[in-house]
mmCIF file of the protein (N, C-alpha, C, O) and its ligand, coordinates in Angstrom:
data_MODEL
# 
_entry.id   MODEL 
# 
loop_
_entity.id 
_entity.type 
_entity.pdbx_number_of_molecules 
1 polymer     1 
2 non-polymer 1 
# 
_entity_poly.entity_id                      1 
_entity_poly.type                           'polypeptide(L)' 
_entity_poly.nstd_linkage                   no 
_entity_poly.nstd_monomer                   no 
_entity_poly.pdbx_seq_one_letter_code       MSEEEKPSLMYQCLKCGATVRSSELELGIRCPYCRYRVLRKVRPPIVKHVKAR 
_entity_poly.pdbx_seq_one_letter_code_can   MSEEEKPSLMYQCLKCGATVRSSELELGIRCPYCRYRVLRKVRPPIVKHVKAR 
_entity_poly.pdbx_strand_id                 A 
# 
loop_
_entity_poly_seq.entity_id 
_entity_poly_seq.num 
_entity_poly_seq.mon_id 
_entity_poly_seq.hetero 
1 1  MET n 
1 2  SER n 
1 3  GLU n 
1 4  GLU n 
1 5  GLU n 
1 6  LYS n 
1 7  PRO n 
1 8  SER n 
1 9  LEU n 
1 10 MET n 
1 11 TYR n 
1 12 GLN n 
1 13 CYS n 
1 14 LEU n 
1 15 LYS n 
1 16 CYS n 
1 17 GLY n 
1 18 ALA n 
1 19 THR n 
1 20 VAL n 
1 21 ARG n 
1 22 SER n 
1 23 SER n 
1 24 GLU n 
1 25 LEU n 
1 26 GLU n 
1 27 LEU n 
1 28 GLY n 
1 29 ILE n 
1 30 ARG n 
1 31 CYS n 
1 32 PRO n 
1 33 TYR n 
1 34 CYS n 
1 35 ARG n 
1 36 TYR n 
1 37 ARG n 
1 38 VAL n 
1 39 LEU n 
1 40 ARG n 
1 41 LYS n 
1 42 VAL n 
1 43 ARG n 
1 44 PRO n 
1 45 PRO n 
1 46 ILE n 
1 47 VAL n 
1 48 LYS n 
1 49 HIS n 
1 50 VAL n 
1 51 LYS n 
1 52 ALA n 
1 53 ARG n 
# 
loop_
_struct_asym.id 
_struct_asym.entity_id 
A 1 
B 2 
# 
loop_
_chem_comp.id 
_chem_comp.type 
_chem_comp.mon_nstd_flag 
ALA 'L-peptide linking' y 
ARG 'L-peptide linking' y 
CYS 'L-peptide linking' y 
GLN 'L-peptide linking' y 
GLU 'L-peptide linking' y 
GLY 'peptide linking'   y 
HIS 'L-peptide linking' y 
ILE 'L-peptide linking' y 
LEU 'L-peptide linking' y 
LYS 'L-peptide linking' y 
MET 'L-peptide linking' y 
PRO 'L-peptide linking' y 
SER 'L-peptide linking' y 
THR 'L-peptide linking' y 
TYR 'L-peptide linking' y 
VAL 'L-peptide linking' y 
ZN  non-polymer         . 
# 
_pdbx_entity_nonpoly.entity_id   2 
_pdbx_entity_nonpoly.name        ? 
_pdbx_entity_nonpoly.comp_id     ZN 
# 
_pdbx_nonpoly_scheme.asym_id         B 
_pdbx_nonpoly_scheme.entity_id       2 
_pdbx_nonpoly_scheme.mon_id          ZN 
_pdbx_nonpoly_scheme.ndb_seq_num     1 
_pdbx_nonpoly_scheme.pdb_seq_num     101 
_pdbx_nonpoly_scheme.auth_seq_num    101 
_pdbx_nonpoly_scheme.pdb_mon_id      ZN 
_pdbx_nonpoly_scheme.auth_mon_id     ZN 
_pdbx_nonpoly_scheme.pdb_strand_id   A 
_pdbx_nonpoly_scheme.pdb_ins_code    . 
# 
loop_
_atom_site.group_PDB 
_atom_site.id 
_atom_site.type_symbol 
_atom_site.label_atom_id 
_atom_site.label_alt_id 
_atom_site.label_comp_id 
_atom_site.label_asym_id 
_atom_site.label_entity_id 
_atom_site.label_seq_id 
_atom_site.pdbx_PDB_ins_code 
_atom_site.Cartn_x 
_atom_site.Cartn_y 
_atom_site.Cartn_z 
_atom_site.occupancy 
_atom_site.B_iso_or_equiv 
_atom_site.pdbx_formal_charge 
_atom_site.auth_seq_id 
_atom_site.auth_comp_id 
_atom_site.auth_asym_id 
_atom_site.auth_atom_id 
_atom_site.pdbx_PDB_model_num 
ATOM   1   N  N  . MET A 1 1  ? 1.775   0.679   35.698 1.00 0.00 ? 1   MET A N  1 
ATOM   2   C  CA . MET A 1 1  ? 1.071   0.149   34.570 1.00 0.00 ? 1   MET A CA 1 
ATOM   3   C  C  . MET A 1 1  ? 1.018   -1.405  34.512 1.00 0.00 ? 1   MET A C  1 
ATOM   4   O  O  . MET A 1 1  ? 1.941   -2.015  33.972 1.00 0.00 ? 1   MET A O  1 
ATOM   5   N  N  . SER A 1 2  ? 0.110   -1.965  34.980 1.00 0.00 ? 2   SER A N  1 
ATOM   6   C  CA . SER A 1 2  ? 0.206   -3.414  34.878 1.00 0.00 ? 2   SER A CA 1 
ATOM   7   C  C  . SER A 1 2  ? -0.616  -3.915  33.557 1.00 0.00 ? 2   SER A C  1 
ATOM   8   O  O  . SER A 1 2  ? -1.531  -3.315  32.992 1.00 0.00 ? 2   SER A O  1 
ATOM   9   N  N  . GLU A 1 3  ? -0.054  -5.151  33.228 1.00 0.00 ? 3   GLU A N  1 
ATOM   10  C  CA . GLU A 1 3  ? -0.546  -5.592  31.965 1.00 0.00 ? 3   GLU A CA 1 
ATOM   11  C  C  . GLU A 1 3  ? -2.116  -6.140  32.049 1.00 0.00 ? 3   GLU A C  1 
ATOM   12  O  O  . GLU A 1 3  ? -2.809  -6.397  31.065 1.00 0.00 ? 3   GLU A O  1 
ATOM   13  N  N  . GLU A 1 4  ? -2.480  -6.250  33.289 1.00 0.00 ? 4   GLU A N  1 
ATOM   14  C  CA . GLU A 1 4  ? -3.831  -6.782  33.441 1.00 0.00 ? 4   GLU A CA 1 
ATOM   15  C  C  . GLU A 1 4  ? -4.865  -5.784  33.274 1.00 0.00 ? 4   GLU A C  1 
ATOM   16  O  O  . GLU A 1 4  ? -6.017  -6.093  32.968 1.00 0.00 ? 4   GLU A O  1 
ATOM   17  N  N  . GLU A 1 5  ? -4.436  -4.450  33.490 1.00 0.00 ? 5   GLU A N  1 
ATOM   18  C  CA . GLU A 1 5  ? -5.398  -3.391  33.372 1.00 0.00 ? 5   GLU A CA 1 
ATOM   19  C  C  . GLU A 1 5  ? -5.685  -2.930  32.045 1.00 0.00 ? 5   GLU A C  1 
ATOM   20  O  O  . GLU A 1 5  ? -6.546  -2.067  31.877 1.00 0.00 ? 5   GLU A O  1 
ATOM   21  N  N  . LYS A 1 6  ? -4.979  -3.477  30.983 1.00 0.00 ? 6   LYS A N  1 
ATOM   22  C  CA . LYS A 1 6  ? -5.177  -3.105  29.655 1.00 0.00 ? 6   LYS A CA 1 
ATOM   23  C  C  . LYS A 1 6  ? -6.593  -3.761  29.160 1.00 0.00 ? 6   LYS A C  1 
ATOM   24  O  O  . LYS A 1 6  ? -6.845  -4.955  29.319 1.00 0.00 ? 6   LYS A O  1 
ATOM   25  N  N  . PRO A 1 7  ? -7.391  -2.929  28.607 1.00 0.00 ? 7   PRO A N  1 
ATOM   26  C  CA . PRO A 1 7  ? -8.577  -3.428  27.932 1.00 0.00 ? 7   PRO A CA 1 
ATOM   27  C  C  . PRO A 1 7  ? -8.161  -4.329  26.879 1.00 0.00 ? 7   PRO A C  1 
ATOM   28  O  O  . PRO A 1 7  ? -7.251  -4.008  26.115 1.00 0.00 ? 7   PRO A O  1 
ATOM   29  N  N  . SER A 1 8  ? -8.772  -5.443  26.786 1.00 0.00 ? 8   SER A N  1 
ATOM   30  C  CA . SER A 1 8  ? -8.407  -6.474  25.861 1.00 0.00 ? 8   SER A CA 1 
ATOM   31  C  C  . SER A 1 8  ? -8.845  -6.038  24.487 1.00 0.00 ? 8   SER A C  1 
ATOM   32  O  O  . SER A 1 8  ? -10.022 -5.759  24.262 1.00 0.00 ? 8   SER A O  1 
ATOM   33  N  N  . LEU A 1 9  ? -7.933  -5.979  23.596 1.00 0.00 ? 9   LEU A N  1 
ATOM   34  C  CA . LEU A 1 9  ? -8.306  -5.683  22.335 1.00 0.00 ? 9   LEU A CA 1 
ATOM   35  C  C  . LEU A 1 9  ? -8.853  -6.793  21.553 1.00 0.00 ? 9   LEU A C  1 
ATOM   36  O  O  . LEU A 1 9  ? -8.441  -7.932  21.775 1.00 0.00 ? 9   LEU A O  1 
ATOM   37  N  N  . MET A 1 10 ? -9.830  -6.550  20.568 1.00 0.00 ? 10  MET A N  1 
ATOM   38  C  CA . MET A 1 10 ? -10.537 -7.530  19.940 1.00 0.00 ? 10  MET A CA 1 
ATOM   39  C  C  . MET A 1 10 ? -10.374 -7.319  18.412 1.00 0.00 ? 10  MET A C  1 
ATOM   40  O  O  . MET A 1 10 ? -10.164 -6.216  17.908 1.00 0.00 ? 10  MET A O  1 
ATOM   41  N  N  . TYR A 1 11 ? -10.484 -8.425  17.757 1.00 0.00 ? 11  TYR A N  1 
ATOM   42  C  CA . TYR A 1 11 ? -10.460 -8.382  16.375 1.00 0.00 ? 11  TYR A CA 1 
ATOM   43  C  C  . TYR A 1 11 ? -11.815 -9.056  15.784 1.00 0.00 ? 11  TYR A C  1 
ATOM   44  O  O  . TYR A 1 11 ? -12.400 -9.973  16.360 1.00 0.00 ? 11  TYR A O  1 
ATOM   45  N  N  . GLN A 1 12 ? -12.238 -8.474  14.547 1.00 0.00 ? 12  GLN A N  1 
ATOM   46  C  CA . GLN A 1 12 ? -13.398 -9.071  14.089 1.00 0.00 ? 12  GLN A CA 1 
ATOM   47  C  C  . GLN A 1 12 ? -12.982 -9.499  12.747 1.00 0.00 ? 12  GLN A C  1 
ATOM   48  O  O  . GLN A 1 12 ? -12.345 -8.733  12.024 1.00 0.00 ? 12  GLN A O  1 
ATOM   49  N  N  . CYS A 1 13 ? -13.325 -10.738 12.360 1.00 0.00 ? 13  CYS A N  1 
ATOM   50  C  CA . CYS A 1 13 ? -13.151 -11.405 11.119 1.00 0.00 ? 13  CYS A CA 1 
ATOM   51  C  C  . CYS A 1 13 ? -14.026 -10.798 9.992  1.00 0.00 ? 13  CYS A C  1 
ATOM   52  O  O  . CYS A 1 13 ? -15.254 -10.758 10.060 1.00 0.00 ? 13  CYS A O  1 
ATOM   53  N  N  . LEU A 1 14 ? -13.337 -10.353 9.006  1.00 0.00 ? 14  LEU A N  1 
ATOM   54  C  CA . LEU A 1 14 ? -14.208 -9.682  7.903  1.00 0.00 ? 14  LEU A CA 1 
ATOM   55  C  C  . LEU A 1 14 ? -14.878 -10.659 7.122  1.00 0.00 ? 14  LEU A C  1 
ATOM   56  O  O  . LEU A 1 14 ? -15.666 -10.274 6.258  1.00 0.00 ? 14  LEU A O  1 
ATOM   57  N  N  . LYS A 1 15 ? -14.656 -11.988 7.322  1.00 0.00 ? 15  LYS A N  1 
ATOM   58  C  CA . LYS A 1 15 ? -15.287 -12.979 6.485  1.00 0.00 ? 15  LYS A CA 1 
ATOM   59  C  C  . LYS A 1 15 ? -16.490 -13.533 7.156  1.00 0.00 ? 15  LYS A C  1 
ATOM   60  O  O  . LYS A 1 15 ? -17.562 -13.544 6.552  1.00 0.00 ? 15  LYS A O  1 
ATOM   61  N  N  . CYS A 1 16 ? -16.376 -14.036 8.478  1.00 0.00 ? 16  CYS A N  1 
ATOM   62  C  CA . CYS A 1 16 ? -17.404 -14.651 9.109  1.00 0.00 ? 16  CYS A CA 1 
ATOM   63  C  C  . CYS A 1 16 ? -17.897 -13.839 10.160 1.00 0.00 ? 16  CYS A C  1 
ATOM   64  O  O  . CYS A 1 16 ? -18.919 -14.208 10.739 1.00 0.00 ? 16  CYS A O  1 
ATOM   65  N  N  . GLY A 1 17 ? -17.284 -12.705 10.524 1.00 0.00 ? 17  GLY A N  1 
ATOM   66  C  CA . GLY A 1 17 ? -17.894 -11.802 11.565 1.00 0.00 ? 17  GLY A CA 1 
ATOM   67  C  C  . GLY A 1 17 ? -17.575 -12.103 12.880 1.00 0.00 ? 17  GLY A C  1 
ATOM   68  O  O  . GLY A 1 17 ? -18.054 -11.372 13.747 1.00 0.00 ? 17  GLY A O  1 
ATOM   69  N  N  . ALA A 1 18 ? -16.787 -13.131 13.244 1.00 0.00 ? 18  ALA A N  1 
ATOM   70  C  CA . ALA A 1 18 ? -16.529 -13.575 14.508 1.00 0.00 ? 18  ALA A CA 1 
ATOM   71  C  C  . ALA A 1 18 ? -15.549 -12.627 15.207 1.00 0.00 ? 18  ALA A C  1 
ATOM   72  O  O  . ALA A 1 18 ? -14.625 -12.102 14.586 1.00 0.00 ? 18  ALA A O  1 
ATOM   73  N  N  . THR A 1 19 ? -15.758 -12.426 16.466 1.00 0.00 ? 19  THR A N  1 
ATOM   74  C  CA . THR A 1 19 ? -14.773 -11.486 17.080 1.00 0.00 ? 19  THR A CA 1 
ATOM   75  C  C  . THR A 1 19 ? -13.990 -12.476 17.999 1.00 0.00 ? 19  THR A C  1 
ATOM   76  O  O  . THR A 1 19 ? -14.463 -13.421 18.630 1.00 0.00 ? 19  THR A O  1 
ATOM   77  N  N  . VAL A 1 20 ? -12.746 -12.077 17.941 1.00 0.00 ? 20  VAL A N  1 
ATOM   78  C  CA . VAL A 1 20 ? -11.709 -12.933 18.651 1.00 0.00 ? 20  VAL A CA 1 
ATOM   79  C  C  . VAL A 1 20 ? -10.863 -11.877 19.455 1.00 0.00 ? 20  VAL A C  1 
ATOM   80  O  O  . VAL A 1 20 ? -10.520 -10.811 18.942 1.00 0.00 ? 20  VAL A O  1 
ATOM   81  N  N  . ARG A 1 21 ? -10.566 -12.213 20.672 1.00 0.00 ? 21  ARG A N  1 
ATOM   82  C  CA . ARG A 1 21 ? -9.718  -11.552 21.559 1.00 0.00 ? 21  ARG A CA 1 
ATOM   83  C  C  . ARG A 1 21 ? -8.254  -11.620 20.967 1.00 0.00 ? 21  ARG A C  1 
ATOM   84  O  O  . ARG A 1 21 ? -7.861  -12.604 20.339 1.00 0.00 ? 21  ARG A O  1 
ATOM   85  N  N  . SER A 1 22 ? -7.514  -10.560 21.199 1.00 0.00 ? 22  SER A N  1 
ATOM   86  C  CA . SER A 1 22 ? -6.048  -10.611 20.683 1.00 0.00 ? 22  SER A CA 1 
ATOM   87  C  C  . SER A 1 22 ? -5.295  -11.656 21.425 1.00 0.00 ? 22  SER A C  1 
ATOM   88  O  O  . SER A 1 22 ? -4.356  -12.225 20.869 1.00 0.00 ? 22  SER A O  1 
ATOM   89  N  N  . SER A 1 23 ? -5.651  -11.955 22.673 1.00 0.00 ? 23  SER A N  1 
ATOM   90  C  CA . SER A 1 23 ? -4.986  -12.929 23.487 1.00 0.00 ? 23  SER A CA 1 
ATOM   91  C  C  . SER A 1 23 ? -5.216  -14.345 22.912 1.00 0.00 ? 23  SER A C  1 
ATOM   92  O  O  . SER A 1 23 ? -4.438  -15.238 23.246 1.00 0.00 ? 23  SER A O  1 
ATOM   93  N  N  . GLU A 1 24 ? -6.233  -14.602 22.072 1.00 0.00 ? 24  GLU A N  1 
ATOM   94  C  CA . GLU A 1 24 ? -6.435  -15.856 21.445 1.00 0.00 ? 24  GLU A CA 1 
ATOM   95  C  C  . GLU A 1 24 ? -5.810  -15.995 20.224 1.00 0.00 ? 24  GLU A C  1 
ATOM   96  O  O  . GLU A 1 24 ? -5.892  -17.064 19.619 1.00 0.00 ? 24  GLU A O  1 
ATOM   97  N  N  . LEU A 1 25 ? -5.108  -14.923 19.719 1.00 0.00 ? 25  LEU A N  1 
ATOM   98  C  CA . LEU A 1 25 ? -4.529  -14.920 18.421 1.00 0.00 ? 25  LEU A CA 1 
ATOM   99  C  C  . LEU A 1 25 ? -2.969  -15.241 18.799 1.00 0.00 ? 25  LEU A C  1 
ATOM   100 O  O  . LEU A 1 25 ? -2.117  -14.355 18.858 1.00 0.00 ? 25  LEU A O  1 
ATOM   101 N  N  . GLU A 1 26 ? -2.731  -16.508 19.025 1.00 0.00 ? 26  GLU A N  1 
ATOM   102 C  CA . GLU A 1 26 ? -1.383  -16.784 19.411 1.00 0.00 ? 26  GLU A CA 1 
ATOM   103 C  C  . GLU A 1 26 ? -0.453  -16.851 18.219 1.00 0.00 ? 26  GLU A C  1 
ATOM   104 O  O  . GLU A 1 26 ? 0.713   -16.469 18.313 1.00 0.00 ? 26  GLU A O  1 
ATOM   105 N  N  . LEU A 1 27 ? -0.957  -17.329 17.111 1.00 0.00 ? 27  LEU A N  1 
ATOM   106 C  CA . LEU A 1 27 ? -0.139  -17.511 15.883 1.00 0.00 ? 27  LEU A CA 1 
ATOM   107 C  C  . LEU A 1 27 ? -0.192  -16.445 14.887 1.00 0.00 ? 27  LEU A C  1 
ATOM   108 O  O  . LEU A 1 27 ? 0.086   -16.628 13.702 1.00 0.00 ? 27  LEU A O  1 
ATOM   109 N  N  . GLY A 1 28 ? -0.569  -15.287 15.407 1.00 0.00 ? 28  GLY A N  1 
ATOM   110 C  CA . GLY A 1 28 ? -0.691  -14.073 14.401 1.00 0.00 ? 28  GLY A CA 1 
ATOM   111 C  C  . GLY A 1 28 ? -2.239  -13.896 14.103 1.00 0.00 ? 28  GLY A C  1 
ATOM   112 O  O  . GLY A 1 28 ? -3.122  -14.641 14.529 1.00 0.00 ? 28  GLY A O  1 
ATOM   113 N  N  . ILE A 1 29 ? -2.410  -12.825 13.329 1.00 0.00 ? 29  ILE A N  1 
ATOM   114 C  CA . ILE A 1 29 ? -3.683  -12.537 13.027 1.00 0.00 ? 29  ILE A CA 1 
ATOM   115 C  C  . ILE A 1 29 ? -4.403  -13.535 12.109 1.00 0.00 ? 29  ILE A C  1 
ATOM   116 O  O  . ILE A 1 29 ? -4.137  -13.623 10.910 1.00 0.00 ? 29  ILE A O  1 
ATOM   117 N  N  . ARG A 1 30 ? -5.314  -14.270 12.722 1.00 0.00 ? 30  ARG A N  1 
ATOM   118 C  CA . ARG A 1 30 ? -5.954  -15.387 11.824 1.00 0.00 ? 30  ARG A CA 1 
ATOM   119 C  C  . ARG A 1 30 ? -7.203  -15.724 12.522 1.00 0.00 ? 30  ARG A C  1 
ATOM   120 O  O  . ARG A 1 30 ? -7.208  -15.896 13.741 1.00 0.00 ? 30  ARG A O  1 
ATOM   121 N  N  . CYS A 1 31 ? -8.306  -15.830 11.774 1.00 0.00 ? 31  CYS A N  1 
ATOM   122 C  CA . CYS A 1 31 ? -9.602  -16.257 12.438 1.00 0.00 ? 31  CYS A CA 1 
ATOM   123 C  C  . CYS A 1 31 ? -9.489  -17.734 12.790 1.00 0.00 ? 31  CYS A C  1 
ATOM   124 O  O  . CYS A 1 31 ? -9.172  -18.595 11.970 1.00 0.00 ? 31  CYS A O  1 
ATOM   125 N  N  . PRO A 1 32 ? -9.782  -17.972 14.119 1.00 0.00 ? 32  PRO A N  1 
ATOM   126 C  CA . PRO A 1 32 ? -9.719  -19.388 14.511 1.00 0.00 ? 32  PRO A CA 1 
ATOM   127 C  C  . PRO A 1 32 ? -10.828 -20.275 13.889 1.00 0.00 ? 32  PRO A C  1 
ATOM   128 O  O  . PRO A 1 32 ? -10.746 -21.499 13.791 1.00 0.00 ? 32  PRO A O  1 
ATOM   129 N  N  . TYR A 1 33 ? -11.846 -19.537 13.492 1.00 0.00 ? 33  TYR A N  1 
ATOM   130 C  CA . TYR A 1 33 ? -13.073 -20.277 12.938 1.00 0.00 ? 33  TYR A CA 1 
ATOM   131 C  C  . TYR A 1 33 ? -12.946 -20.606 11.470 1.00 0.00 ? 33  TYR A C  1 
ATOM   132 O  O  . TYR A 1 33 ? -13.111 -21.766 11.092 1.00 0.00 ? 33  TYR A O  1 
ATOM   133 N  N  . CYS A 1 34 ? -12.667 -19.659 10.649 1.00 0.00 ? 34  CYS A N  1 
ATOM   134 C  CA . CYS A 1 34 ? -12.582 -19.922 9.275  1.00 0.00 ? 34  CYS A CA 1 
ATOM   135 C  C  . CYS A 1 34 ? -11.286 -19.662 8.634  1.00 0.00 ? 34  CYS A C  1 
ATOM   136 O  O  . CYS A 1 34 ? -11.156 -19.632 7.410  1.00 0.00 ? 34  CYS A O  1 
ATOM   137 N  N  . ARG A 1 35 ? -10.303 -19.471 9.492  1.00 0.00 ? 35  ARG A N  1 
ATOM   138 C  CA . ARG A 1 35 ? -8.920  -19.302 9.040  1.00 0.00 ? 35  ARG A CA 1 
ATOM   139 C  C  . ARG A 1 35 ? -8.627  -18.117 8.104  1.00 0.00 ? 35  ARG A C  1 
ATOM   140 O  O  . ARG A 1 35 ? -7.574  -18.061 7.468  1.00 0.00 ? 35  ARG A O  1 
ATOM   141 N  N  . TYR A 1 36 ? -9.553  -17.200 8.035  1.00 0.00 ? 36  TYR A N  1 
ATOM   142 C  CA . TYR A 1 36 ? -9.374  -16.034 7.328  1.00 0.00 ? 36  TYR A CA 1 
ATOM   143 C  C  . TYR A 1 36 ? -8.373  -15.034 7.991  1.00 0.00 ? 36  TYR A C  1 
ATOM   144 O  O  . TYR A 1 36 ? -8.354  -14.879 9.212  1.00 0.00 ? 36  TYR A O  1 
ATOM   145 N  N  . ARG A 1 37 ? -7.626  -14.429 7.228  1.00 0.00 ? 37  ARG A N  1 
ATOM   146 C  CA . ARG A 1 37 ? -6.394  -13.722 7.798  1.00 0.00 ? 37  ARG A CA 1 
ATOM   147 C  C  . ARG A 1 37 ? -6.576  -12.255 7.732  1.00 0.00 ? 37  ARG A C  1 
ATOM   148 O  O  . ARG A 1 37 ? -5.640  -11.504 8.008  1.00 0.00 ? 37  ARG A O  1 
ATOM   149 N  N  . VAL A 1 38 ? -7.763  -11.805 7.371  1.00 0.00 ? 38  VAL A N  1 
ATOM   150 C  CA . VAL A 1 38 ? -7.964  -10.289 7.392  1.00 0.00 ? 38  VAL A CA 1 
ATOM   151 C  C  . VAL A 1 38 ? -9.045  -10.075 8.551  1.00 0.00 ? 38  VAL A C  1 
ATOM   152 O  O  . VAL A 1 38 ? -10.196 -10.512 8.521  1.00 0.00 ? 38  VAL A O  1 
ATOM   153 N  N  . LEU A 1 39 ? -8.535  -9.409  9.459  1.00 0.00 ? 39  LEU A N  1 
ATOM   154 C  CA . LEU A 1 39 ? -9.296  -9.056  10.637 1.00 0.00 ? 39  LEU A CA 1 
ATOM   155 C  C  . LEU A 1 39 ? -9.128  -7.604  10.972 1.00 0.00 ? 39  LEU A C  1 
ATOM   156 O  O  . LEU A 1 39 ? -8.050  -7.048  10.762 1.00 0.00 ? 39  LEU A O  1 
ATOM   157 N  N  . ARG A 1 40 ? -10.229 -6.925  11.523 1.00 0.00 ? 40  ARG A N  1 
ATOM   158 C  CA . ARG A 1 40 ? -9.992  -5.644  11.895 1.00 0.00 ? 40  ARG A CA 1 
ATOM   159 C  C  . ARG A 1 40 ? -10.118 -5.396  13.478 1.00 0.00 ? 40  ARG A C  1 
ATOM   160 O  O  . ARG A 1 40 ? -10.776 -6.099  14.245 1.00 0.00 ? 40  ARG A O  1 
ATOM   161 N  N  . LYS A 1 41 ? -9.442  -4.381  13.784 1.00 0.00 ? 41  LYS A N  1 
ATOM   162 C  CA . LYS A 1 41 ? -9.496  -4.174  15.291 1.00 0.00 ? 41  LYS A CA 1 
ATOM   163 C  C  . LYS A 1 41 ? -10.864 -3.565  15.644 1.00 0.00 ? 41  LYS A C  1 
ATOM   164 O  O  . LYS A 1 41 ? -11.533 -2.771  14.982 1.00 0.00 ? 41  LYS A O  1 
ATOM   165 N  N  . VAL A 1 42 ? -11.132 -4.137  16.876 1.00 0.00 ? 42  VAL A N  1 
ATOM   166 C  CA . VAL A 1 42 ? -12.494 -3.618  17.469 1.00 0.00 ? 42  VAL A CA 1 
ATOM   167 C  C  . VAL A 1 42 ? -12.361 -3.305  18.865 1.00 0.00 ? 42  VAL A C  1 
ATOM   168 O  O  . VAL A 1 42 ? -11.965 -4.143  19.676 1.00 0.00 ? 42  VAL A O  1 
ATOM   169 N  N  . ARG A 1 43 ? -12.707 -2.023  19.204 1.00 0.00 ? 43  ARG A N  1 
ATOM   170 C  CA . ARG A 1 43 ? -12.590 -1.640  20.625 1.00 0.00 ? 43  ARG A CA 1 
ATOM   171 C  C  . ARG A 1 43 ? -13.744 -2.148  21.347 1.00 0.00 ? 43  ARG A C  1 
ATOM   172 O  O  . ARG A 1 43 ? -14.869 -1.875  20.929 1.00 0.00 ? 43  ARG A O  1 
ATOM   173 N  N  . PRO A 1 44 ? -13.572 -2.919  22.476 1.00 0.00 ? 44  PRO A N  1 
ATOM   174 C  CA . PRO A 1 44 ? -14.689 -3.300  23.150 1.00 0.00 ? 44  PRO A CA 1 
ATOM   175 C  C  . PRO A 1 44 ? -15.268 -2.090  23.908 1.00 0.00 ? 44  PRO A C  1 
ATOM   176 O  O  . PRO A 1 44 ? -14.521 -1.198  24.310 1.00 0.00 ? 44  PRO A O  1 
ATOM   177 N  N  . PRO A 1 45 ? -16.620 -2.060  24.107 1.00 0.00 ? 45  PRO A N  1 
ATOM   178 C  CA . PRO A 1 45 ? -17.268 -0.962  24.773 1.00 0.00 ? 45  PRO A CA 1 
ATOM   179 C  C  . PRO A 1 45 ? -16.694 -0.827  26.086 1.00 0.00 ? 45  PRO A C  1 
ATOM   180 O  O  . PRO A 1 45 ? -16.579 -1.797  26.835 1.00 0.00 ? 45  PRO A O  1 
ATOM   181 N  N  . ILE A 1 46 ? -16.329 0.339   26.396 1.00 0.00 ? 46  ILE A N  1 
ATOM   182 C  CA . ILE A 1 46 ? -15.799 0.614   27.902 1.00 0.00 ? 46  ILE A CA 1 
ATOM   183 C  C  . ILE A 1 46 ? -17.024 1.008   28.722 1.00 0.00 ? 46  ILE A C  1 
ATOM   184 O  O  . ILE A 1 46 ? -17.838 1.860   28.366 1.00 0.00 ? 46  ILE A O  1 
ATOM   185 N  N  . VAL A 1 47 ? -17.072 0.352   29.781 1.00 0.00 ? 47  VAL A N  1 
ATOM   186 C  CA . VAL A 1 47 ? -18.103 0.621   30.694 1.00 0.00 ? 47  VAL A CA 1 
ATOM   187 C  C  . VAL A 1 47 ? -17.726 1.688   31.679 1.00 0.00 ? 47  VAL A C  1 
ATOM   188 O  O  . VAL A 1 47 ? -16.906 1.462   32.570 1.00 0.00 ? 47  VAL A O  1 
ATOM   189 N  N  . LYS A 1 48 ? -18.291 2.796   31.534 1.00 0.00 ? 48  LYS A N  1 
ATOM   190 C  CA . LYS A 1 48 ? -18.022 3.810   32.594 1.00 0.00 ? 48  LYS A CA 1 
ATOM   191 C  C  . LYS A 1 48 ? -19.071 3.985   33.566 1.00 0.00 ? 48  LYS A C  1 
ATOM   192 O  O  . LYS A 1 48 ? -20.273 3.820   33.357 1.00 0.00 ? 48  LYS A O  1 
ATOM   193 N  N  . HIS A 1 49 ? -18.497 4.349   34.693 1.00 0.00 ? 49  HIS A N  1 
ATOM   194 C  CA . HIS A 1 49 ? -19.524 4.626   35.708 1.00 0.00 ? 49  HIS A CA 1 
ATOM   195 C  C  . HIS A 1 49 ? -19.856 6.093   35.737 1.00 0.00 ? 49  HIS A C  1 
ATOM   196 O  O  . HIS A 1 49 ? -19.161 6.894   36.363 1.00 0.00 ? 49  HIS A O  1 
ATOM   197 N  N  . VAL A 1 50 ? -20.935 6.440   35.049 1.00 0.00 ? 50  VAL A N  1 
ATOM   198 C  CA . VAL A 1 50 ? -21.384 7.878   34.997 1.00 0.00 ? 50  VAL A CA 1 
ATOM   199 C  C  . VAL A 1 50 ? -22.753 7.922   35.569 1.00 0.00 ? 50  VAL A C  1 
ATOM   200 O  O  . VAL A 1 50 ? -23.660 7.183   35.186 1.00 0.00 ? 50  VAL A O  1 
ATOM   201 N  N  . LYS A 1 51 ? -22.876 8.905   36.591 1.00 0.00 ? 51  LYS A N  1 
ATOM   202 C  CA . LYS A 1 51 ? -24.078 9.084   37.141 1.00 0.00 ? 51  LYS A CA 1 
ATOM   203 C  C  . LYS A 1 51 ? -25.200 9.759   36.123 1.00 0.00 ? 51  LYS A C  1 
ATOM   204 O  O  . LYS A 1 51 ? -24.875 10.792  35.538 1.00 0.00 ? 51  LYS A O  1 
ATOM   205 N  N  . ALA A 1 52 ? -26.190 9.332   35.958 1.00 0.00 ? 52  ALA A N  1 
ATOM   206 C  CA . ALA A 1 52 ? -27.208 10.013  35.088 1.00 0.00 ? 52  ALA A CA 1 
ATOM   207 C  C  . ALA A 1 52 ? -27.866 11.018  35.929 1.00 0.00 ? 52  ALA A C  1 
ATOM   208 O  O  . ALA A 1 52 ? -28.336 10.712  37.025 1.00 0.00 ? 52  ALA A O  1 
ATOM   209 N  N  . ARG A 1 53 ? -27.918 12.275  35.426 1.00 0.00 ? 53  ARG A N  1 
ATOM   210 C  CA . ARG A 1 53 ? -28.600 13.328  36.129 1.00 0.00 ? 53  ARG A CA 1 
ATOM   211 C  C  . ARG A 1 53 ? -29.909 13.667  35.562 1.00 0.00 ? 53  ARG A C  1 
ATOM   212 O  O  . ARG A 1 53 ? -30.593 14.553  36.073 1.00 0.00 ? 53  ARG A O  1 
HETATM 213 ZN ZN . ZN  B 2 .  ? -13.675 -15.942 10.319 1.00 0.00 2 101 ZN  A ZN 1 
# 
C-alpha cells in the first residue's frame, strides 16, 4: 500500500465553493482563498476503465 496510490481527497469551501486538495491544507482545514474554516469532503470522480457494451 503506497501513499501515492491514494486518491487525493478534496475539500470544498462552503463559502466560496473553491475546491482544495487535502495536500494543500498544510495548516489544517481552511480555505486558502477566503480563509473560511468550514469545508466539506469531496470525493473526486474515479475514472474506471469499463468497456461499454
Ligand atoms: Zn473559500
